Backbone atoms as SQL, in Angstrom:
CREATE TABLE atoms (id INTEGER PRIMARY KEY, chain TEXT, resi INTEGER, resn TEXT, atom TEXT, x REAL, y REAL, z REAL);
INSERT INTO atoms VALUES
  (1, 'A', 1, 'UNK', 'N', -46.716, -135.394, -25.498),
  (2, 'A', 1, 'UNK', 'CA', -45.556, -136.230, -25.669),
  (3, 'A', 1, 'UNK', 'C', -45.482, -137.173, -24.476),
  (4, 'A', 2, 'UNK', 'N', -45.192, -138.425, -24.755),
  (5, 'A', 2, 'UNK', 'CA', -45.158, -139.468, -23.736),
  (6, 'A', 2, 'UNK', 'C', -43.747, -140.030, -23.653),
  (7, 'A', 3, 'UNK', 'N', -43.246, -140.206, -22.432),
  (8, 'A', 3, 'UNK', 'CA', -42.007, -140.955, -22.231),
  (9, 'A', 3, 'UNK', 'C', -42.284, -142.023, -21.180),
  (10, 'A', 4, 'UNK', 'N', -42.283, -143.274, -21.637),
  (11, 'A', 4, 'UNK', 'CA', -42.534, -144.427, -20.772),
  (12, 'A', 4, 'UNK', 'C', -41.817, -145.620, -21.379),
  (13, 'A', 5, 'UNK', 'N', -41.063, -146.342, -20.559),
  (14, 'A', 5, 'UNK', 'CA', -40.295, -147.477, -21.075),
  (15, 'A', 5, 'UNK', 'C', -41.147, -148.719, -21.296),
  (16, 'A', 6, 'UNK', 'N', -42.415, -148.669, -20.935),
  (17, 'A', 6, 'UNK', 'CA', -43.335, -149.781, -21.182),
  (18, 'A', 6, 'UNK', 'C', -44.154, -149.463, -22.439),
  (19, 'A', 7, 'UNK', 'N', -43.799, -150.045, -23.587),
  (20, 'A', 7, 'UNK', 'CA', -44.490, -149.719, -24.838),
  (21, 'A', 7, 'UNK', 'C', -46.010, -149.903, -24.772),
  (22, 'A', 8, 'UNK', 'N', -46.478, -150.922, -24.065),
  (23, 'A', 8, 'UNK', 'CA', -47.936, -151.137, -23.974),
  (24, 'A', 8, 'UNK', 'C', -48.622, -149.986, -23.246),
  (25, 'A', 9, 'UNK', 'N', -48.011, -149.509, -22.174),
  (26, 'A', 9, 'UNK', 'CA', -48.625, -148.406, -21.444),
  (27, 'A', 9, 'UNK', 'C', -48.553, -147.120, -22.265),
  (28, 'A', 10, 'UNK', 'N', -47.429, -146.880, -22.929),
  (29, 'A', 10, 'UNK', 'CA', -47.304, -145.692, -23.776),
  (30, 'A', 10, 'UNK', 'C', -48.356, -145.713, -24.884),
  (31, 'A', 11, 'UNK', 'N', -48.594, -146.883, -25.474),
  (32, 'A', 11, 'UNK', 'CA', -49.619, -147.014, -26.516),
  (33, 'A', 11, 'UNK', 'C', -51.012, -146.765, -25.943),
  (34, 'A', 12, 'UNK', 'N', -51.247, -147.200, -24.719),
  (35, 'A', 12, 'UNK', 'CA', -52.519, -146.939, -24.041),
  (36, 'A', 12, 'UNK', 'C', -52.743, -145.431, -23.890),
  (37, 'A', 13, 'UNK', 'N', -51.728, -144.716, -23.435),
  (38, 'A', 13, 'UNK', 'CA', -51.842, -143.260, -23.283),
  (39, 'A', 13, 'UNK', 'C', -52.118, -142.620, -24.639),
  (40, 'A', 14, 'UNK', 'N', -51.424, -143.074, -25.661),
  (41, 'A', 14, 'UNK', 'CA', -51.627, -142.545, -27.011),
  (42, 'A', 14, 'UNK', 'C', -53.067, -142.769, -27.476),
  (43, 'A', 15, 'UNK', 'N', -53.600, -143.977, -27.251),
  (44, 'A', 15, 'UNK', 'CA', -54.982, -144.281, -27.667),
  (45, 'A', 15, 'UNK', 'C', -56.002, -143.406, -26.942),
  (46, 'A', 16, 'UNK', 'N', -55.730, -143.042, -25.714),
  (47, 'A', 16, 'UNK', 'CA', -56.650, -142.174, -24.966),
  (48, 'A', 16, 'UNK', 'C', -56.510, -140.726, -25.429),
  (49, 'A', 17, 'UNK', 'N', -55.297, -140.280, -25.693),
  (50, 'A', 17, 'UNK', 'CA', -55.039, -138.874, -26.012),
  (51, 'A', 17, 'UNK', 'C', -55.463, -138.476, -27.423),
  (52, 'A', 18, 'UNK', 'N', -55.293, -139.350, -28.392),
  (53, 'A', 18, 'UNK', 'CA', -55.585, -138.978, -29.782),
  (54, 'A', 18, 'UNK', 'C', -57.028, -138.543, -30.017),
  (55, 'A', 19, 'UNK', 'N', -58.037, -139.245, -29.507),
  (56, 'A', 19, 'UNK', 'CA', -59.411, -138.784, -29.729),
  (57, 'A', 19, 'UNK', 'C', -59.725, -137.442, -29.056),
  (58, 'A', 20, 'UNK', 'N', -58.853, -137.022, -28.145),
  (59, 'A', 20, 'UNK', 'CA', -59.030, -135.733, -27.472),
  (60, 'A', 20, 'UNK', 'C', -58.324, -134.616, -28.236),
  (61, 'A', 21, 'UNK', 'N', -57.902, -134.906, -29.461),
  (62, 'A', 21, 'UNK', 'CA', -57.221, -133.965, -30.351),
  (63, 'A', 21, 'UNK', 'C', -55.799, -133.618, -29.924),
  (64, 'A', 22, 'UNK', 'N', -55.150, -134.516, -29.187),
  (65, 'A', 22, 'UNK', 'CA', -53.734, -134.341, -28.891),
  (66, 'A', 22, 'UNK', 'C', -52.938, -134.953, -30.029),
  (67, 'A', 23, 'UNK', 'N', -51.929, -134.234, -30.490),
  (68, 'A', 23, 'UNK', 'CA', -50.979, -134.754, -31.469),
  (69, 'A', 23, 'UNK', 'C', -49.884, -135.436, -30.658),
  (70, 'A', 24, 'UNK', 'N', -49.828, -136.759, -30.693),
  (71, 'A', 24, 'UNK', 'CA', -49.037, -137.532, -29.735),
  (72, 'A', 24, 'UNK', 'C', -47.725, -138.030, -30.334),
  (73, 'A', 25, 'UNK', 'N', -46.642, -137.826, -29.581),
  (74, 'A', 25, 'UNK', 'CA', -45.349, -138.448, -29.863),
  (75, 'A', 25, 'UNK', 'C', -45.058, -139.394, -28.712),
  (76, 'A', 26, 'UNK', 'N', -44.701, -140.628, -29.031),
  (77, 'A', 26, 'UNK', 'CA', -44.360, -141.614, -28.007),
  (78, 'A', 26, 'UNK', 'C', -42.858, -141.845, -28.034),
  (79, 'A', 27, 'UNK', 'N', -42.231, -141.737, -26.873),
  (80, 'A', 27, 'UNK', 'CA', -40.816, -142.062, -26.728),
  (81, 'A', 27, 'UNK', 'C', -40.679, -143.067, -25.585),
  (82, 'A', 28, 'UNK', 'N', -39.675, -143.922, -25.693),
  (83, 'A', 28, 'UNK', 'CA', -39.496, -144.970, -24.686),
  (84, 'A', 28, 'UNK', 'C', -38.204, -144.846, -23.893),
  (85, 'A', 29, 'UNK', 'N', -37.417, -143.822, -24.187),
  (86, 'A', 29, 'UNK', 'CA', -36.134, -143.630, -23.508),
  (87, 'A', 29, 'UNK', 'C', -35.908, -142.141, -23.278),
  (88, 'A', 30, 'UNK', 'N', -35.154, -141.818, -22.250),
  (89, 'A', 30, 'UNK', 'CA', -34.879, -140.430, -21.915),
  (90, 'A', 30, 'UNK', 'C', -34.203, -139.654, -23.023),
  (91, 'A', 31, 'UNK', 'N', -33.183, -140.246, -23.629),
  (92, 'A', 31, 'UNK', 'CA', -32.459, -139.547, -24.703),
  (93, 'A', 31, 'UNK', 'C', -33.383, -139.267, -25.889),
  (94, 'A', 32, 'UNK', 'N', -34.177, -140.266, -26.252),
  (95, 'A', 32, 'UNK', 'CA', -35.145, -140.117, -27.344),
  (96, 'A', 32, 'UNK', 'C', -36.156, -139.009, -27.015),
  (97, 'A', 33, 'UNK', 'N', -36.609, -138.973, -25.766),
  (98, 'A', 33, 'UNK', 'CA', -37.546, -137.944, -25.331),
  (99, 'A', 33, 'UNK', 'C', -36.934, -136.551, -25.475),
  (100, 'A', 34, 'UNK', 'N', -35.701, -136.391, -25.023),
  (101, 'A', 34, 'UNK', 'CA', -35.060, -135.072, -25.072),
  (102, 'A', 34, 'UNK', 'C', -34.957, -134.555, -26.505),
  (103, 'A', 35, 'UNK', 'N', -34.577, -135.424, -27.424),
  (104, 'A', 35, 'UNK', 'CA', -34.484, -135.011, -28.830),
  (105, 'A', 35, 'UNK', 'C', -35.852, -134.628, -29.378),
  (106, 'A', 36, 'UNK', 'N', -36.861, -135.444, -29.098),
  (107, 'A', 36, 'UNK', 'CA', -38.216, -135.158, -29.581),
  (108, 'A', 36, 'UNK', 'C', -38.766, -133.884, -28.947),
  (109, 'A', 37, 'UNK', 'N', -38.495, -133.682, -27.677),
  (110, 'A', 37, 'UNK', 'CA', -38.984, -132.485, -26.986),
  (111, 'A', 37, 'UNK', 'C', -38.405, -131.221, -27.622),
  (112, 'A', 38, 'UNK', 'N', -37.125, -131.231, -27.910),
  (113, 'A', 38, 'UNK', 'CA', -36.494, -130.051, -28.511),
  (114, 'A', 38, 'UNK', 'C', -37.072, -129.745, -29.888),
  (115, 'A', 39, 'UNK', 'N', -37.475, -130.785, -30.623),
  (116, 'A', 39, 'UNK', 'CA', -38.080, -130.583, -31.950),
  (117, 'A', 39, 'UNK', 'C', -39.496, -130.037, -31.855),
  (118, 'A', 40, 'UNK', 'N', -40.266, -130.504, -30.880),
  (119, 'A', 40, 'UNK', 'CA', -41.706, -130.234, -30.858),
  (120, 'A', 40, 'UNK', 'C', -42.186, -129.226, -29.824),
  (121, 'A', 41, 'UNK', 'N', -41.544, -129.148, -28.666),
  (122, 'A', 41, 'UNK', 'CA', -42.025, -128.301, -27.563),
  (123, 'A', 41, 'UNK', 'C', -43.524, -128.548, -27.340),
  (124, 'A', 42, 'UNK', 'N', -43.899, -129.727, -26.854),
  (125, 'A', 42, 'UNK', 'CA', -45.311, -130.112, -26.728),
  (126, 'A', 42, 'UNK', 'C', -46.058, -129.306, -25.671),
  (127, 'A', 43, 'UNK', 'N', -47.382, -129.354, -25.759),
  (128, 'A', 43, 'UNK', 'CA', -48.244, -128.692, -24.778),
  (129, 'A', 43, 'UNK', 'C', -48.416, -129.530, -23.519),
  (130, 'A', 44, 'UNK', 'N', -48.323, -130.857, -23.663),
  (131, 'A', 44, 'UNK', 'CA', -48.488, -131.785, -22.542),
  (132, 'A', 44, 'UNK', 'C', -47.370, -132.823, -22.594),
  (133, 'A', 45, 'UNK', 'N', -46.789, -133.111, -21.423),
  (134, 'A', 45, 'UNK', 'CA', -45.752, -134.132, -21.309),
  (135, 'A', 45, 'UNK', 'C', -46.194, -135.144, -20.260),
  (136, 'A', 46, 'UNK', 'N', -46.230, -136.419, -20.647),
  (137, 'A', 46, 'UNK', 'CA', -46.563, -137.513, -19.734),
  (138, 'A', 46, 'UNK', 'C', -45.261, -138.250, -19.429),
  (139, 'A', 47, 'UNK', 'N', -44.874, -138.268, -18.147),
  (140, 'A', 47, 'UNK', 'CA', -43.584, -138.819, -17.731),
  (141, 'A', 47, 'UNK', 'C', -43.785, -140.011, -16.807),
  (142, 'A', 48, 'UNK', 'N', -43.184, -141.141, -17.176),
  (143, 'A', 48, 'UNK', 'CA', -43.103, -142.285, -16.266),
  (144, 'A', 48, 'UNK', 'C', -41.940, -142.011, -15.316),
  (145, 'A', 49, 'UNK', 'N', -42.140, -142.258, -14.034),
  (146, 'A', 49, 'UNK', 'CA', -41.112, -141.941, -13.046),
  (147, 'A', 49, 'UNK', 'C', -39.915, -142.885, -13.072),
  (148, 'A', 50, 'UNK', 'N', -40.128, -144.149, -13.375),
  (149, 'A', 50, 'UNK', 'CA', -39.035, -145.122, -13.279),
  (150, 'A', 50, 'UNK', 'C', -38.774, -145.737, -14.650),
  (151, 'A', 51, 'UNK', 'N', -37.592, -145.421, -15.194),
  (152, 'A', 51, 'UNK', 'CA', -37.165, -145.970, -16.471),
  (153, 'A', 51, 'UNK', 'C', -35.706, -146.379, -16.344),
  (154, 'A', 52, 'UNK', 'N', -35.244, -147.305, -17.181),
  (155, 'A', 52, 'UNK', 'CA', -33.871, -147.798, -17.029),
  (156, 'A', 52, 'UNK', 'C', -32.788, -146.742, -17.246),
  (157, 'A', 53, 'UNK', 'N', -32.974, -145.838, -18.196),
  (158, 'A', 53, 'UNK', 'CA', -31.888, -144.927, -18.551),
  (159, 'A', 53, 'UNK', 'C', -31.938, -143.583, -17.835),
  (160, 'A', 54, 'UNK', 'N', -33.087, -143.211, -17.283),
  (161, 'A', 54, 'UNK', 'CA', -33.236, -141.912, -16.615),
  (162, 'A', 54, 'UNK', 'C', -34.489, -141.991, -15.751),
  (163, 'A', 55, 'UNK', 'N', -34.491, -141.271, -14.645),
  (164, 'A', 55, 'UNK', 'CA', -35.725, -141.296, -13.862),
  (165, 'A', 55, 'UNK', 'C', -36.487, -139.991, -14.052),
  (166, 'A', 56, 'UNK', 'N', -37.721, -139.997, -13.611),
  (167, 'A', 56, 'UNK', 'CA', -38.593, -138.853, -13.814),
  (168, 'A', 56, 'UNK', 'C', -38.074, -137.572, -13.202),
  (169, 'A', 57, 'UNK', 'N', -37.428, -137.661, -12.038),
  (170, 'A', 57, 'UNK', 'CA', -36.884, -136.457, -11.412),
  (171, 'A', 57, 'UNK', 'C', -35.801, -135.824, -12.277),
  (172, 'A', 58, 'UNK', 'N', -34.961, -136.651, -12.877),
  (173, 'A', 58, 'UNK', 'CA', -33.934, -136.124, -13.779),
  (174, 'A', 58, 'UNK', 'C', -34.578, -135.426, -14.975),
  (175, 'A', 59, 'UNK', 'N', -35.635, -136.025, -15.520),
  (176, 'A', 59, 'UNK', 'CA', -36.331, -135.394, -16.649),
  (177, 'A', 59, 'UNK', 'C', -36.990, -134.087, -16.228),
  (178, 'A', 60, 'UNK', 'N', -37.552, -134.057, -15.035),
  (179, 'A', 60, 'UNK', 'CA', -38.166, -132.822, -14.544),
  (180, 'A', 60, 'UNK', 'C', -37.124, -131.712, -14.464),
  (181, 'A', 61, 'UNK', 'N', -35.969, -132.011, -13.895),
  (182, 'A', 61, 'UNK', 'CA', -34.911, -130.998, -13.802),
  (183, 'A', 61, 'UNK', 'C', -34.445, -130.566, -15.190),
  (184, 'A', 62, 'UNK', 'N', -34.375, -131.501, -16.134),
  (185, 'A', 62, 'UNK', 'CA', -34.004, -131.159, -17.503),
  (186, 'A', 62, 'UNK', 'C', -35.062, -130.249, -18.126),
  (187, 'A', 63, 'UNK', 'N', -36.344, -130.551, -17.883),
  (188, 'A', 63, 'UNK', 'CA', -37.421, -129.707, -18.412),
  (189, 'A', 63, 'UNK', 'C', -37.355, -128.302, -17.830),
  (190, 'A', 64, 'UNK', 'N', -36.974, -128.179, -16.570),
  (191, 'A', 64, 'UNK', 'CA', -36.789, -126.855, -15.962),
  (192, 'A', 64, 'UNK', 'C', -35.711, -126.095, -16.726),
  (193, 'A', 65, 'UNK', 'N', -34.586, -126.757, -17.019),
  (194, 'A', 65, 'UNK', 'CA', -33.500, -126.127, -17.784),
  (195, 'A', 65, 'UNK', 'C', -33.974, -125.672, -19.161),
  (196, 'A', 66, 'UNK', 'N', -34.928, -126.404, -19.741),
  (197, 'A', 66, 'UNK', 'CA', -35.451, -126.075, -21.070),
  (198, 'A', 66, 'UNK', 'C', -36.511, -124.979, -21.023),
  (199, 'A', 67, 'UNK', 'N', -36.817, -124.493, -19.818),
  (200, 'A', 67, 'UNK', 'CA', -37.879, -123.498, -19.619),
  (201, 'A', 67, 'UNK', 'C', -39.223, -124.016, -20.139),
  (202, 'A', 68, 'UNK', 'N', -39.507, -125.250, -19.789),
  (203, 'A', 68, 'UNK', 'CA', -40.727, -125.937, -20.220),
  (204, 'A', 68, 'UNK', 'C', -41.967, -125.210, -19.714),
  (205, 'A', 69, 'UNK', 'N', -42.923, -124.997, -20.616),
  (206, 'A', 69, 'UNK', 'CA', -44.202, -124.412, -20.199),
  (207, 'A', 69, 'UNK', 'C', -45.365, -125.374, -20.460),
  (208, 'A', 70, 'UNK', 'N', -45.032, -126.635, -20.687),
  (209, 'A', 70, 'UNK', 'CA', -46.058, -127.657, -20.937),
  (210, 'A', 70, 'UNK', 'C', -46.733, -128.073, -19.634),
  (211, 'A', 71, 'UNK', 'N', -47.949, -128.599, -19.766),
  (212, 'A', 71, 'UNK', 'CA', -48.594, -129.278, -18.649),
  (213, 'A', 71, 'UNK', 'C', -47.864, -130.607, -18.471),
  (214, 'A', 72, 'UNK', 'N', -47.594, -130.985, -17.235),
  (215, 'A', 72, 'UNK', 'CA', -46.853, -132.207, -16.937),
  (216, 'A', 72, 'UNK', 'C', -47.776, -133.184, -16.224),
  (217, 'A', 73, 'UNK', 'N', -47.774, -134.433, -16.677),
  (218, 'A', 73, 'UNK', 'CA', -48.482, -135.511, -15.978),
  (219, 'A', 73, 'UNK', 'C', -47.431, -136.547, -15.601),
  (220, 'A', 74, 'UNK', 'N', -47.252, -136.740, -14.300),
  (221, 'A', 74, 'UNK', 'CA', -46.283, -137.696, -13.771),
  (222, 'A', 74, 'UNK', 'C', -47.028, -138.975, -13.426),
  (223, 'A', 75, 'UNK', 'N', -46.545, -140.098, -13.960),
  (224, 'A', 75, 'UNK', 'CA', -47.205, -141.385, -13.735),
  (225, 'A', 75, 'UNK', 'C', -46.206, -142.364, -13.135),
  (226, 'A', 76, 'UNK', 'N', -46.669, -143.139, -12.151),
  (227, 'A', 76, 'UNK', 'CA', -45.810, -144.163, -11.568),
  (228, 'A', 76, 'UNK', 'C', -46.599, -145.405, -11.206),
  (229, 'A', 77, 'UNK', 'N', -45.937, -146.537, -11.321),
  (230, 'A', 77, 'UNK', 'CA', -46.501, -147.798, -10.858),
  (231, 'A', 77, 'UNK', 'C', -45.997, -148.135, -9.468),
  (232, 'A', 78, 'UNK', 'N', -45.168, -147.270, -8.919),
  (233, 'A', 78, 'UNK', 'CA', -44.625, -147.454, -7.585),
  (234, 'A', 78, 'UNK', 'C', -45.500, -146.709, -6.582),
  (235, 'A', 79, 'UNK', 'N', -45.027, -146.538, -5.385),
  (236, 'A', 79, 'UNK', 'CA', -45.804, -145.862, -4.346),
  (237, 'A', 79, 'UNK', 'C', -46.196, -144.461, -4.824),
  (238, 'A', 80, 'UNK', 'N', -47.447, -144.053, -4.603),
  (239, 'A', 80, 'UNK', 'CA', -47.905, -142.734, -5.061),
  (240, 'A', 80, 'UNK', 'C', -47.076, -141.569, -4.526),
  (241, 'A', 81, 'UNK', 'N', -46.443, -141.738, -3.364),
  (242, 'A', 81, 'UNK', 'CA', -45.610, -140.660, -2.823),
  (243, 'A', 81, 'UNK', 'C', -44.439, -140.333, -3.740),
  (244, 'A', 82, 'UNK', 'N', -43.998, -141.308, -4.520),
  (245, 'A', 82, 'UNK', 'CA', -42.900, -141.075, -5.452),
  (246, 'A', 82, 'UNK', 'C', -43.306, -140.011, -6.478),
  (247, 'A', 83, 'UNK', 'N', -44.505, -140.142, -7.009),
  (248, 'A', 83, 'UNK', 'CA', -45.011, -139.155, -7.969),
  (249, 'A', 83, 'UNK', 'C', -45.295, -137.826, -7.281),
  (250, 'A', 84, 'UNK', 'N', -45.825, -137.882, -6.068),
  (251, 'A', 84, 'UNK', 'CA', -46.112, -136.646, -5.335),
  (252, 'A', 84, 'UNK', 'C', -44.829, -135.870, -5.061),
  (253, 'A', 85, 'UNK', 'N', -43.767, -136.560, -4.656),
  (254, 'A', 85, 'UNK', 'CA', -42.488, -135.880, -4.423),
  (255, 'A', 85, 'UNK', 'C', -41.952, -135.261, -5.709),
  (256, 'A', 86, 'UNK', 'N', -42.117, -135.947, -6.822),
  (257, 'A', 86, 'UNK', 'CA', -41.692, -135.399, -8.110),
  (258, 'A', 86, 'UNK', 'C', -42.521, -134.166, -8.461),
  (259, 'A', 87, 'UNK', 'N', -43.811, -134.216, -8.152),
  (260, 'A', 87, 'UNK', 'CA', -44.671, -133.056, -8.403),
  (261, 'A', 87, 'UNK', 'C', -44.202, -131.856, -7.581),
  (262, 'A', 88, 'UNK', 'N', -43.888, -132.086, -6.316),
  (263, 'A', 88, 'UNK', 'CA', -43.409, -130.997, -5.458),
  (264, 'A', 88, 'UNK', 'C', -42.106, -130.418, -5.995),
  (265, 'A', 89, 'UNK', 'N', -41.204, -131.283, -6.458),
  (266, 'A', 89, 'UNK', 'CA', -39.958, -130.819, -7.065),
  (267, 'A', 89, 'UNK', 'C', -40.253, -129.958, -8.287),
  (268, 'A', 90, 'UNK', 'N', -41.120, -130.449, -9.158),
  (269, 'A', 90, 'UNK', 'CA', -41.458, -129.719, -10.385),
  (270, 'A', 90, 'UNK', 'C', -42.050, -128.351, -10.070),
  (271, 'A', 91, 'UNK', 'N', -42.968, -128.311, -9.119),
  (272, 'A', 91, 'UNK', 'CA', -43.600, -127.038, -8.767),
  (273, 'A', 91, 'UNK', 'C', -42.598, -126.097, -8.100),
  (274, 'A', 92, 'UNK', 'N', -41.754, -126.633, -7.226),
  (275, 'A', 92, 'UNK', 'CA', -40.737, -125.821, -6.558),
  (276, 'A', 92, 'UNK', 'C', -39.778, -125.214, -7.573),
  (277, 'A', 93, 'UNK', 'N', -39.461, -125.974, -8.609),
  (278, 'A', 93, 'UNK', 'CA', -38.533, -125.506, -9.638),
  (279, 'A', 93, 'UNK', 'C', -39.208, -124.620, -10.685),
  (280, 'A', 94, 'UNK', 'N', -40.525, -124.416, -10.574),
  (281, 'A', 94, 'UNK', 'CA', -41.192, -123.459, -11.440),
  (282, 'A', 94, 'UNK', 'C', -41.982, -124.018, -12.604),
  (283, 'A', 95, 'UNK', 'N', -42.089, -125.335, -12.716),
  (284, 'A', 95, 'UNK', 'CA', -42.942, -125.866, -13.780),
  (285, 'A', 95, 'UNK', 'C', -44.386, -125.556, -13.426),
  (286, 'A', 96, 'UNK', 'N', -45.191, -125.278, -14.428),
  (287, 'A', 96, 'UNK', 'CA', -46.547, -124.807, -14.150),
  (288, 'A', 96, 'UNK', 'C', -47.469, -125.939, -13.775),
  (289, 'A', 97, 'UNK', 'N', -48.302, -126.370, -14.567),
  (290, 'A', 97, 'UNK', 'CA', -49.369, -127.309, -14.251),
  (291, 'A', 97, 'UNK', 'C', -48.842, -128.741, -14.176),
  (292, 'A', 98, 'UNK', 'N', -48.833, -129.317, -12.976),
  (293, 'A', 98, 'UNK', 'CA', -48.287, -130.659, -12.777),
  (294, 'A', 98, 'UNK', 'C', -49.345, -131.544, -12.129),
  (295, 'A', 99, 'UNK', 'N', -49.643, -132.668, -12.777),
  (296, 'A', 99, 'UNK', 'CA', -50.594, -133.657, -12.256),
  (297, 'A', 99, 'UNK', 'C', -49.853, -134.948, -11.950),
  (298, 'A', 100, 'UNK', 'N', -50.439, -135.769, -11.081),
  (299, 'A', 100, 'UNK', 'CA', -49.878, -137.089, -10.808),
  (300, 'A', 100, 'UNK', 'C', -50.949, -138.154, -10.976),
  (301, 'A', 101, 'UNK', 'N', -50.519, -139.300, -11.469),
  (302, 'A', 101, 'UNK', 'CA', -51.381, -140.472, -11.606),
  (303, 'A', 101, 'UNK', 'C', -50.609, -141.694, -11.138),
  (304, 'A', 102, 'UNK', 'N', -51.321, -142.648, -10.570),
  (305, 'A', 102, 'UNK', 'CA', -50.717, -143.921, -10.177),
  (306, 'A', 102, 'UNK', 'C', -51.240, -145.024, -11.078),
  (307, 'A', 103, 'UNK', 'N', -50.320, -145.879, -11.547),
  (308, 'A', 103, 'UNK', 'CA', -50.725, -147.046, -12.325),
  (309, 'A', 103, 'UNK', 'C', -51.272, -148.077, -11.356),
  (310, 'A', 104, 'UNK', 'N', -52.261, -148.830, -11.719),
  (311, 'A', 104, 'UNK', 'CA', -52.980, -148.790, -12.998),
  (312, 'A', 104, 'UNK', 'C', -53.928, -147.593, -13.042),
  (313, 'A', 105, 'UNK', 'N', -54.184, -147.133, -14.254),
  (314, 'A', 105, 'UNK', 'CA', -55.063, -145.982, -14.446),
  (315, 'A', 105, 'UNK', 'C', -56.093, -146.334, -15.514),
  (316, 'A', 106, 'UNK', 'N', -57.310, -145.906, -15.296),
  (317, 'A', 106, 'UNK', 'CA', -58.386, -146.186, -16.253),
  (318, 'A', 106, 'UNK', 'C', -58.390, -145.158, -17.375),
  (319, 'A', 107, 'UNK', 'N', -59.107, -145.484, -18.422),
  (320, 'A', 107, 'UNK', 'CA', -59.291, -144.554, -19.538),
  (321, 'A', 107, 'UNK', 'C', -59.897, -143.254, -19.025),
  (322, 'A', 108, 'UNK', 'N', -60.935, -143.346, -18.216),
  (323, 'A', 108, 'UNK', 'CA', -61.619, -142.134, -17.748),
  (324, 'A', 108, 'UNK', 'C', -60.710, -141.270, -16.883),
  (325, 'A', 109, 'UNK', 'N', -59.918, -141.882, -16.031),
  (326, 'A', 109, 'UNK', 'CA', -59.013, -141.108, -15.161),
  (327, 'A', 109, 'UNK', 'C', -57.918, -140.445, -15.981),
  (328, 'A', 110, 'UNK', 'N', -57.354, -141.149, -16.958),
  (329, 'A', 110, 'UNK', 'CA', -56.326, -140.565, -17.811),
  (330, 'A', 110, 'UNK', 'C', -56.910, -139.434, -18.643),
  (331, 'A', 111, 'UNK', 'N', -58.078, -139.649, -19.189),
  (332, 'A', 111, 'UNK', 'CA', -58.747, -138.604, -19.969),
  (333, 'A', 111, 'UNK', 'C', -58.947, -137.349, -19.109),
  (334, 'A', 112, 'UNK', 'N', -59.397, -137.551, -17.881),
  (335, 'A', 112, 'UNK', 'CA', -59.612, -136.425, -16.964),
  (336, 'A', 112, 'UNK', 'C', -58.305, -135.675, -16.696),
  (337, 'A', 113, 'UNK', 'N', -57.217, -136.411, -16.513),
  (338, 'A', 113, 'UNK', 'CA', -55.920, -135.777, -16.266),
  (339, 'A', 113, 'UNK', 'C', -55.442, -134.982, -17.479),
  (340, 'A', 114, 'UNK', 'N', -55.658, -135.518, -18.673),
  (341, 'A', 114, 'UNK', 'CA', -55.249, -134.812, -19.886),
  (342, 'A', 114, 'UNK', 'C', -56.049, -133.532, -20.095),
  (343, 'A', 115, 'UNK', 'N', -57.319, -133.576, -19.754),
  (344, 'A', 115, 'UNK', 'CA', -58.197, -132.425, -19.982),
  (345, 'A', 115, 'UNK', 'C', -58.213, -131.424, -18.831),
  (346, 'A', 116, 'UNK', 'N', -57.763, -131.843, -17.648),
  (347, 'A', 116, 'UNK', 'CA', -57.783, -130.981, -16.455),
  (348, 'A', 116, 'UNK', 'C', -56.409, -130.977, -15.798),
  (349, 'A', 117, 'UNK', 'N', -55.448, -130.315, -16.410),
  (350, 'A', 117, 'UNK', 'CA', -54.079, -130.358, -15.897),
  (351, 'A', 117, 'UNK', 'C', -53.950, -129.721, -14.512),
  (352, 'A', 118, 'UNK', 'N', -52.926, -130.174, -13.799),
  (353, 'A', 118, 'UNK', 'CA', -52.597, -129.564, -12.524),
  (354, 'A', 118, 'UNK', 'C', -53.241, -130.192, -11.312),
  (355, 'A', 119, 'UNK', 'N', -53.802, -131.382, -11.458),
  (356, 'A', 119, 'UNK', 'CA', -54.478, -132.037, -10.337),
  (357, 'A', 119, 'UNK', 'C', -53.781, -133.344, -9.983),
  (358, 'A', 120, 'UNK', 'N', -54.019, -133.788, -8.761),
  (359, 'A', 120, 'UNK', 'CA', -53.521, -135.088, -8.311),
  (360, 'A', 120, 'UNK', 'C', -54.682, -136.064, -8.370),
  (361, 'A', 121, 'UNK', 'N', -54.432, -137.250, -8.900),
  (362, 'A', 121, 'UNK', 'CA', -55.480, -138.247, -9.069),
  (363, 'A', 121, 'UNK', 'C', -55.107, -139.519, -8.333),
  (364, 'A', 122, 'UNK', 'N', -56.092, -140.169, -7.747),
  (365, 'A', 122, 'UNK', 'CA', -55.888, -141.455, -7.079),
  (366, 'A', 122, 'UNK', 'C', -55.893, -142.568, -8.122),
  (367, 'A', 123, 'UNK', 'N', -55.332, -143.701, -7.766),
  (368, 'A', 123, 'UNK', 'CA', -55.340, -144.876, -8.637),
  (369, 'A', 123, 'UNK', 'C', -56.744, -145.441, -8.752),
  (370, 'A', 124, 'UNK', 'N', -57.060, -145.987, -9.916),
  (371, 'A', 124, 'UNK', 'CA', -58.353, -146.639, -10.124),
  (372, 'A', 124, 'UNK', 'C', -58.333, -148.087, -9.676),
  (373, 'A', 125, 'UNK', 'N', -57.161, -148.699, -9.700),
  (374, 'A', 125, 'UNK', 'CA', -56.970, -150.093, -9.306),
  (375, 'A', 125, 'UNK', 'C', -57.766, -151.076, -10.156),
  (376, 'A', 126, 'UNK', 'N', -58.126, -150.691, -11.369),
  (377, 'A', 126, 'UNK', 'CA', -58.853, -151.626, -12.229),
  (378, 'A', 126, 'UNK', 'C', -57.942, -152.301, -13.248),
  (379, 'A', 127, 'UNK', 'N', -56.719, -151.819, -13.339),
  (380, 'A', 127, 'UNK', 'CA', -55.746, -152.463, -14.210),
  (381, 'A', 127, 'UNK', 'C', -55.940, -152.217, -15.688),
  (382, 'A', 128, 'UNK', 'N', -56.842, -151.325, -16.061),
  (383, 'A', 128, 'UNK', 'CA', -57.175, -151.113, -17.468),
  (384, 'A', 128, 'UNK', 'C', -55.969, -150.716, -18.308),
  (385, 'A', 129, 'UNK', 'N', -55.105, -149.855, -17.784),
  (386, 'A', 129, 'UNK', 'CA', -53.977, -149.385, -18.574),
  (387, 'A', 129, 'UNK', 'C', -52.683, -150.098, -18.296),
  (388, 'A', 130, 'UNK', 'N', -52.676, -151.043, -17.423),
  (389, 'A', 130, 'UNK', 'CA', -51.444, -151.722, -17.027),
  (390, 'A', 130, 'UNK', 'C', -51.034, -152.747, -18.049);
């Protein structure tokens, strides 16, 4: 499940995830994500850190309340420390496998994150997914 307010980036994540046999739901707003999450309880959640209606830290805390056992991938186009701090929060609060990615991210780096949860990845700086 993807929550990102940038439809082009969310579609990019979907295009990478589907051939890997992920059943993908794309949401563009926090409220929409929460409703979809309660219906599906996905195995993997891709969270954009900065969105107009809710930020990634708020979603992480909400996922903790939901007793989320999904792998989490935190993505940001801002400073990588923002995603790292969110990862530390998620792990401190008990979420299991948490990875971080910085935009822009390549197809290969995103694929690696989806298939190898729980790792921190550096930015590719090639702009492929931006």
